C-alpha positions, 0 to 999 in steps of 0.5 A: 565747714567750707574753710576746712574743705579748702584747707584740706584741698590746699594741704593736698596741693602743697603735697604735690608742690609747696608752691602750687597754692600760691601759683593758683592765688590760694593762701598756703598753710604755714609748713616751714621750720618751727621757731626756736624762741627760748633757745635762740633769743632773749626778750629786750622790749615789749608792751603787754598793754596792761594799763588803761592808756597808751604808754607814750614812753614806748609809742606815739601817734603820727600826728602830722599825718591826718589823711591816709589813703581812703580815710583818716588817722586820729589818736582818738581811735586808739585805746588800751583796755582789758589788756589790749591795744584797740585800734577802732575804725568807724565813720564820722559825719563830722570831722574830729578835732585836730589837736595839733593844728594851732601849734604846727599848721604853719610848719607842717602841711596838714590835710584837713579832717573831713567826714569819713572813715577814721582809724589809727596808727602808733609808732615807736620812731625815736623811742625804740628801734632795733637792727636784727632779732625777732619781732612778734605781735599777737592780735585779732584782726578787724572784721571788714573788707575795704580796709586792713590792719598791719604790723610793720617796720620802717626807717628813713632809708626806705625813701633812698632810691639807690637800687638797694634795700640795705639802707632801709626797707619797709618790712610788712610782718603781716597785712590783713587785706583779705577779709572777704566772703569768697567761696574759697575762704581767702578771708582767713589769710594774711600777706607779708612782704617788703618795699624799698627805694621809695614809693615812686617810680623807683619803688621795688618790693617782694612778697611771700604771698598769702598764708592762712592763720587760724580763724584770725578775725575771731581768735588771737594769732601770732605774726613774727619776723626773724631779721638776720643780716642776710634774710627776713624769715616770716612766721605765723604761730611760730611756723615759718611761712617764707623768706625774702632778701631781694635788694639786700636786707636792711642793715639799719635799725627800724621802728615798729608800727601798728596801724589800720588803713582804709582802701581809697584815696584823698580820704574817700573810701570804697576802692579795692586796694591790693585785693581788699574788696570794697568797704563792707561796713556801713556808717554806724558799724565799727571794726577793731584791731585788737593787739594783745602784745608786741615783743622784740627779742635779740639773739643770745 
Protein backbone atom coordinates (compact mmCIF):
# COMPACT_ATOMS: atom_id res chain seq x y z
CA UNK A 1 0.00 0.00 0.00
CA UNK A 2 2.79 2.44 0.91
CA UNK A 3 4.53 1.87 -2.43
CA UNK A 4 1.23 2.64 -4.24
CA UNK A 5 0.91 5.87 -2.27
CA UNK A 6 4.48 6.84 -3.14
CA UNK A 7 3.89 6.07 -6.81
CA UNK A 8 0.74 8.24 -6.76
CA UNK A 9 2.76 11.06 -5.18
CA UNK A 10 5.49 10.68 -7.79
CA UNK A 11 2.87 10.70 -10.57
CA UNK A 12 1.47 13.95 -9.18
CA UNK A 13 4.94 15.50 -8.98
CA UNK A 14 5.60 14.47 -12.59
CA UNK A 15 2.44 16.30 -13.66
CA UNK A 16 3.84 19.45 -12.04
CA UNK A 17 7.26 18.85 -13.61
CA UNK A 18 8.63 15.63 -15.16
CA UNK A 19 12.04 16.33 -13.61
CA UNK A 20 10.76 17.05 -10.09
CA UNK A 21 10.99 13.48 -8.64
CA UNK A 22 14.63 13.21 -9.73
CA UNK A 23 15.43 16.60 -8.17
CA UNK A 24 14.00 15.26 -4.90
CA UNK A 25 16.01 12.01 -5.27
CA UNK A 26 12.78 10.07 -5.79
CA UNK A 27 12.47 7.43 -8.51
CA UNK A 28 10.38 8.54 -11.47
CA UNK A 29 7.71 6.55 -13.33
CA UNK A 30 8.56 5.65 -16.96
CA UNK A 31 6.44 7.96 -19.10
CA UNK A 32 8.24 8.51 -22.41
CA UNK A 33 7.62 7.06 -25.85
CA UNK A 34 6.57 3.43 -26.31
CA UNK A 35 9.07 1.15 -28.02
CA UNK A 36 8.06 0.23 -31.57
CA UNK A 37 9.86 -3.10 -31.61
CA UNK A 38 8.22 -5.16 -34.35
CA UNK A 39 7.96 -2.37 -36.89
CA UNK A 40 11.51 -1.05 -36.51
CA UNK A 41 13.73 -3.97 -35.49
CA UNK A 42 14.54 -7.57 -36.34
CA UNK A 43 15.98 -10.14 -33.93
CA UNK A 44 19.59 -11.13 -34.71
CA UNK A 45 20.86 -12.77 -31.49
CA UNK A 46 19.30 -14.17 -28.34
CA UNK A 47 19.66 -16.58 -25.47
CA UNK A 48 16.43 -17.94 -24.00
CA UNK A 49 18.33 -20.09 -21.43
CA UNK A 50 16.26 -23.17 -22.28
CA UNK A 51 18.97 -25.76 -21.63
CA UNK A 52 20.47 -27.15 -18.43
CA UNK A 53 23.86 -25.39 -18.67
CA UNK A 54 25.32 -22.14 -19.92
CA UNK A 55 25.69 -21.97 -23.71
CA UNK A 56 29.44 -21.36 -23.98
CA UNK A 57 29.16 -20.66 -27.71
CA UNK A 58 27.45 -17.42 -26.62
CA UNK A 59 28.90 -16.62 -23.18
CA UNK A 60 32.01 -17.15 -21.11
CA UNK A 61 33.11 -16.54 -17.53
CA UNK A 62 35.70 -13.78 -16.87
CA UNK A 63 37.97 -16.36 -15.24
CA UNK A 64 40.89 -13.95 -14.81
CA UNK A 65 38.85 -11.72 -12.48
CA UNK A 66 38.35 -13.32 -9.08
CA UNK A 67 38.06 -10.54 -6.50
CA UNK A 68 35.32 -8.06 -7.42
CA UNK A 69 34.73 -5.11 -5.08
CA UNK A 70 33.35 -6.55 -1.79
CA UNK A 71 33.15 -10.16 -2.98
CA UNK A 72 34.30 -12.68 -5.57
CA UNK A 73 33.17 -13.77 -9.03
CA UNK A 74 33.10 -17.53 -9.54
CA UNK A 75 31.57 -19.62 -12.32
CA UNK A 76 30.00 -22.06 -9.84
CA UNK A 77 27.58 -19.27 -8.91
CA UNK A 78 26.13 -19.29 -12.44
CA UNK A 79 23.56 -21.92 -13.46
CA UNK A 80 20.80 -22.50 -16.01
CA UNK A 81 17.56 -24.09 -14.82
CA UNK A 82 13.82 -23.93 -15.48
CA UNK A 83 14.32 -21.76 -18.56
CA UNK A 84 16.35 -19.13 -16.70
CA UNK A 85 19.89 -18.07 -16.13
CA UNK A 86 20.46 -17.82 -12.37
CA UNK A 87 23.36 -15.93 -10.76
CA UNK A 88 23.37 -16.74 -7.05
CA UNK A 89 25.03 -14.68 -4.33
CA UNK A 90 26.01 -16.55 -1.16
CA UNK A 91 28.61 -16.57 1.63
CA UNK A 92 31.28 -19.29 1.88
CA UNK A 93 33.43 -19.95 4.95
CA UNK A 94 35.97 -21.78 2.77
CA UNK A 95 37.33 -20.38 -0.52
CA UNK A 96 35.99 -21.93 -3.71
CA UNK A 97 38.45 -23.59 -6.07
CA UNK A 98 40.20 -21.53 -8.74
CA UNK A 99 39.95 -23.80 -11.78
CA UNK A 100 42.44 -21.78 -13.83
CA UNK A 101 45.22 -21.03 -11.37
CA UNK A 102 47.56 -23.86 -12.33
CA UNK A 103 47.38 -22.95 -16.02
CA UNK A 104 47.43 -19.16 -15.90
CA UNK A 105 48.81 -17.95 -12.54
CA UNK A 106 52.22 -17.14 -14.04
CA UNK A 107 50.62 -15.03 -16.81
CA UNK A 108 47.62 -13.50 -15.08
CA UNK A 109 47.67 -11.62 -11.78
CA UNK A 110 45.02 -13.61 -9.92
CA UNK A 111 43.69 -12.40 -6.61
CA UNK A 112 43.42 -15.33 -4.22
CA UNK A 113 39.95 -16.60 -3.37
CA UNK A 114 39.16 -16.18 0.33
CA UNK A 115 36.15 -16.69 2.61
CA UNK A 116 33.46 -14.17 1.74
CA UNK A 117 30.52 -13.40 -0.51
CA UNK A 118 30.56 -15.12 -3.89
CA UNK A 119 28.54 -14.25 -6.97
CA UNK A 120 29.00 -14.35 -10.74
CA UNK A 121 29.36 -12.71 -14.13
CA UNK A 122 29.10 -13.79 -17.78
CA UNK A 123 30.10 -11.93 -20.96
CA UNK A 124 29.79 -12.25 -24.74
CA UNK A 125 33.26 -10.74 -25.34
CA UNK A 126 34.80 -12.26 -28.47
CA UNK A 127 31.63 -14.29 -29.14
CA UNK A 128 29.05 -11.62 -29.92
CA UNK A 129 29.43 -7.85 -30.25
CA UNK A 130 27.22 -5.31 -32.01
CA UNK A 131 27.14 -1.61 -32.82
CA UNK A 132 23.69 0.07 -32.68
CA UNK A 133 20.28 -1.56 -32.38
CA UNK A 134 18.06 -2.58 -29.49
CA UNK A 135 19.23 -4.69 -26.55
CA UNK A 136 16.85 -6.18 -23.96
CA UNK A 137 16.95 -8.33 -20.83
CA UNK A 138 13.92 -9.80 -19.01
CA UNK A 139 14.69 -10.63 -15.40
CA UNK A 140 13.89 -10.70 -11.67
CA UNK A 141 16.33 -8.82 -9.44
CA UNK A 142 18.19 -10.27 -6.42
CA UNK A 143 16.62 -9.52 -3.05
CA UNK A 144 19.35 -8.00 -0.88
CA UNK A 145 20.82 -4.62 -0.09
CA UNK A 146 24.60 -4.27 -0.14
CA UNK A 147 24.79 -5.76 -3.64
CA UNK A 148 23.33 -5.24 -7.10
CA UNK A 149 22.70 -6.94 -10.42
CA UNK A 150 23.25 -5.38 -13.84
CA UNK A 151 22.80 -5.74 -17.58
CA UNK A 152 25.53 -3.71 -19.27
CA UNK A 153 27.74 -3.29 -22.32
CA UNK A 154 31.47 -2.70 -22.78
CA UNK A 155 34.38 -2.59 -25.19
CA UNK A 156 38.10 -2.04 -24.75
CA UNK A 157 37.88 1.58 -25.89
CA UNK A 158 36.25 2.54 -22.58
CA UNK A 159 39.74 2.74 -21.07
CA UNK A 160 41.00 5.32 -23.59
CA UNK A 161 41.25 8.71 -21.86
CA UNK A 162 40.72 11.15 -24.71
CA UNK A 163 37.70 13.23 -23.68
CA UNK A 164 35.31 11.20 -25.78
CA UNK A 165 32.99 8.23 -25.42
CA UNK A 166 32.94 7.60 -29.17
CA UNK A 167 35.75 5.04 -29.00
CA UNK A 168 33.97 3.09 -26.27
CA UNK A 169 31.45 3.63 -23.48
CA UNK A 170 30.28 1.45 -20.62
CA UNK A 171 26.50 1.50 -20.98
CA UNK A 172 24.57 0.34 -17.92
CA UNK A 173 21.15 -0.64 -19.25
CA UNK A 174 20.18 -1.10 -15.60
CA UNK A 175 21.75 -1.55 -12.18
CA UNK A 176 19.64 -2.68 -9.19
CA UNK A 177 21.29 -0.67 -6.41
CA UNK A 178 18.18 0.27 -4.43
CA UNK A 179 16.84 -2.79 -2.65
CA UNK A 180 16.27 -1.03 0.65
CA UNK A 181 13.50 -0.99 3.24
CA UNK A 182 13.04 2.76 3.24
CA UNK A 183 9.73 4.46 3.83
CA UNK A 184 9.50 6.14 0.42
CA UNK A 185 9.78 2.89 -1.52
CA UNK A 186 12.96 3.37 -3.57
CA UNK A 187 13.50 -0.37 -3.45
CA UNK A 188 11.42 -0.85 -6.60
CA UNK A 189 13.80 1.36 -8.61
CA UNK A 190 16.78 0.82 -10.89
CA UNK A 191 19.32 3.24 -12.34
CA UNK A 192 20.83 3.57 -15.84
CA UNK A 193 23.91 5.43 -17.03
CA UNK A 194 27.17 5.61 -18.96
CA UNK A 195 30.91 5.75 -18.20
CA UNK A 196 33.87 6.57 -20.43
CA UNK A 197 37.51 7.75 -20.31
CA UNK A 198 38.52 4.92 -17.99
CA UNK A 199 37.95 4.61 -14.26
CA UNK A 200 40.72 6.80 -12.90
CA UNK A 201 41.15 10.57 -12.68
CA UNK A 202 39.96 11.08 -16.26
CA UNK A 203 36.69 9.21 -15.76
CA UNK A 204 33.50 10.83 -17.03
CA UNK A 205 29.90 9.69 -17.04
CA UNK A 206 26.23 10.54 -16.88
CA UNK A 207 22.99 9.04 -15.56
CA UNK A 208 19.25 9.28 -16.21
CA UNK A 209 18.63 8.74 -12.49
CA UNK A 210 16.31 6.28 -10.72
CA UNK A 211 13.21 4.76 -12.31
CA UNK A 212 10.45 2.56 -10.99
CA UNK A 213 9.96 -0.95 -12.35
CA UNK A 214 6.96 -3.17 -11.52
CA UNK A 215 7.68 -5.11 -8.32
CA UNK A 216 11.08 -6.06 -9.82
CA UNK A 217 12.32 -8.29 -6.98
CA UNK A 218 9.34 -10.61 -7.34
CA UNK A 219 8.24 -10.26 -10.97
CA UNK A 220 9.84 -10.18 -14.41
CA UNK A 221 10.45 -6.79 -16.00
CA UNK A 222 12.19 -5.92 -19.25
CA UNK A 223 15.06 -3.44 -19.38
CA UNK A 224 16.10 -2.20 -22.80
CA UNK A 225 18.50 0.09 -24.62
CA UNK A 226 18.10 1.59 -28.07
CA UNK A 227 21.57 2.60 -29.28
CA UNK A 228 21.67 4.98 -32.23
CA UNK A 229 24.66 6.84 -33.76
CA UNK A 230 23.64 9.93 -31.78
CA UNK A 231 22.11 8.81 -28.46
CA UNK A 232 21.27 6.05 -25.98
CA UNK A 233 17.55 5.62 -25.22
CA UNK A 234 16.63 3.58 -22.13
CA UNK A 235 13.39 1.64 -21.59
CA UNK A 236 11.60 -0.25 -18.81
CA UNK A 237 8.83 -2.59 -20.00
CA UNK A 238 8.88 -0.91 -23.40
CA UNK A 239 8.41 2.64 -22.05
CA UNK A 240 11.18 5.19 -22.39
CA UNK A 241 12.88 6.41 -19.21
CA UNK A 242 15.60 8.72 -20.52
CA UNK A 243 18.27 9.58 -23.08
CA UNK A 244 22.01 10.24 -22.88
CA UNK A 245 24.72 11.33 -25.32
CA UNK A 246 27.37 12.99 -23.15
CA UNK A 247 30.86 12.57 -24.59
CA UNK A 248 29.50 11.31 -27.88
CA UNK A 249 27.92 7.91 -28.44
CA UNK A 250 30.16 4.87 -28.88
CA UNK A 251 30.79 4.11 -32.55
CA UNK A 252 32.32 0.67 -31.92
CA UNK A 253 30.75 -2.77 -31.36
CA UNK A 254 30.25 -3.69 -27.71
CA UNK A 255 29.74 -6.96 -25.87
CA UNK A 256 27.06 -7.84 -23.32
CA UNK A 257 27.50 -8.52 -19.60
CA UNK A 258 25.17 -9.97 -16.95
CA UNK A 259 26.56 -9.69 -13.44
CA UNK A 260 26.06 -9.34 -9.71
CA UNK A 261 28.43 -7.41 -7.48
CA UNK A 262 28.83 -7.00 -3.72
CA UNK A 263 29.46 -3.53 -2.30
CA UNK A 264 32.82 -3.12 -0.61
CA UNK A 265 36.49 -3.42 -1.54
CA UNK A 266 39.36 -5.89 -1.41
CA UNK A 267 36.85 -8.74 -1.21
CA UNK A 268 35.34 -7.39 2.02
CA UNK A 269 31.61 -6.58 2.01
CA UNK A 270 29.45 -4.27 4.14
CA UNK A 271 30.21 -1.00 2.41
CA UNK A 272 27.44 1.27 1.15
CA UNK A 273 28.32 1.80 -2.53
CA UNK A 274 26.29 4.14 -4.73
CA UNK A 275 23.34 3.91 -2.36
CA UNK A 276 23.11 0.14 -2.01
CA UNK A 277 23.01 0.21 1.77
CA UNK A 278 24.95 -2.39 3.72
CA UNK A 279 24.59 -6.11 3.15
CA UNK A 280 21.24 -7.30 4.50
CA UNK A 281 21.93 -11.01 3.94
CA UNK A 282 23.61 -13.14 6.59
CA UNK A 283 25.78 -16.24 5.98
CA UNK A 284 23.38 -18.98 4.99
CA UNK A 285 21.14 -16.60 3.03
CA UNK A 286 21.16 -16.41 -0.78
CA UNK A 287 19.93 -13.97 -3.40
CA UNK A 288 19.21 -14.88 -7.03
CA UNK A 289 19.42 -12.79 -10.19
CA UNK A 290 16.98 -14.64 -12.49
CA UNK A 291 17.21 -13.89 -16.23
CA UNK A 292 14.51 -15.17 -18.58
CA UNK A 293 16.19 -14.02 -21.79
CA UNK A 294 18.59 -11.61 -23.47
CA UNK A 295 17.69 -10.46 -27.00
CA UNK A 296 19.48 -8.22 -29.48
CA UNK A 297 17.91 -6.58 -32.51
CA UNK A 298 19.15 -4.68 -35.56
CA UNK A 299 17.32 -1.88 -37.31
CA UNK A 300 15.24 -3.02 -40.29
